[in-house]
C-alpha angles and dihedrals in degrees: 000000000000094000090049090055094045090054094054097043097103096038132089092239093082123083117193126202132035096256091054092044093053090049091051089051092054088052091051096236102118124105098174138010119202119199130199113244090248098041113148115275092232089057090052091048091048090051089048090053091054090050087049092053090056105269107155109220135120116246116210136173116232094211092224132090123258097258091054091047089054089051091048090053088047093244125140091226140058119274122204098182142018131181135209111215121225 
């Protein structure tokens, strides 16, 4: 998972941040969503609703907390969700 994220860091195929991820899901351009292990429960529920409404994306758990996900993405802040565009 970490190597996949590192490969996509400089590309335009990576969307960082829960608001931007949800927006991309609404546009139908997301192939995979990766959540931090301590992502907010309301975000998890919101993504589950979109999947239930027919949005076709894979939902994965990064297995690391949001502060480490932010560090992995070379950002000075915590990140709850990232998306890989199709």
